[in-house]
C-alpha positions in Angstrom: 22.3 -20.8 -4.4 23.9 -19.9 -1.2 26.3 -16.9 -1.3 28.4 -16.0 1.6 30.3 -12.8 1.9 32.9 -11.9 4.5 30.9 -8.9 5.7 32.7 -8.7 9.0 36.0 -8.3 7.2 34.7 -5.8 4.6 35.0 -2.0 4.8 31.9 0.2 4.4 33.3 1.3 1.0 33.5 -2.3 -0.2 30.0 -3.1 1.0 28.6 0.0 -0.8 30.4 -1.0 -4.0 28.8 -4.4 -3.8 25.4 -2.8 -3.2 25.9 -0.5 -6.2 26.9 -3.4 -8.4 23.8 -5.4 -7.4 21.6 -2.4 -7.9 23.1 -1.6 -11.3 22.5 -5.2 -12.4 18.9 -5.3 -11.1 18.0 -2.1 -12.9 19.0 -3.7 -16.2 15.9 -5.9 -15.9 13.1 -4.0 -14.2 10.5 -6.1 -15.9 11.7 -9.1 -14.0 11.2 -7.5 -10.6 7.6 -7.6 -9.5 6.4 -4.7 -7.3 5.5 -5.7 -3.8 1.8 -5.9 -3.0 2.0 -2.9 -0.7 2.8 -0.7 -3.7 -0.6 -1.4 -5.2 -2.4 -0.7 -2.0 -0.5 2.5 -1.4 -1.3 3.7 -4.9 -5.0 2.8 -4.5 -5.1 4.7 -1.2 -3.5 7.8 -2.7 -5.8 7.6 -5.7 -8.8 7.4 -3.4 -7.5 10.4 -1.3 -7.1 12.4 -4.5 -10.6 11.6 -5.6 -11.9 12.8 -2.2 -9.8 16.0 -2.7 -7.5 15.2 0.2 -4.4 15.2 -1.9 -2.8 18.0 -3.8 -0.3 17.8 -6.6 2.6 19.9 -7.9 4.4 20.0 -11.2 7.8 18.4 -11.2 9.7 21.7 -11.5 8.1 23.1 -8.3 8.6 19.9 -6.4 12.3 19.7 -7.5 12.9 23.3 -6.3 11.4 22.6 -2.9 13.5 19.5 -2.5 16.7 21.4 -3.5 15.9 24.1 -0.9 15.4 21.4 1.8 18.7 19.7 1.2 20.9 22.8 0.9 
């Protein structure tokens, strides 16, 4: 399938609406979207770093509060 959109003629708002529509559709079927290979490698690297004691973890509430402070 070859889809062509008049991107040069579209506003930023129209492009964002299309992106949102695509994302909403894709998220309806997450089991059909295989994760990229680099996700597995990144997770393995982080797990190994945690096993070596090189990673620290925070509970979600603490992390959320830090993020909220950063974006204020």
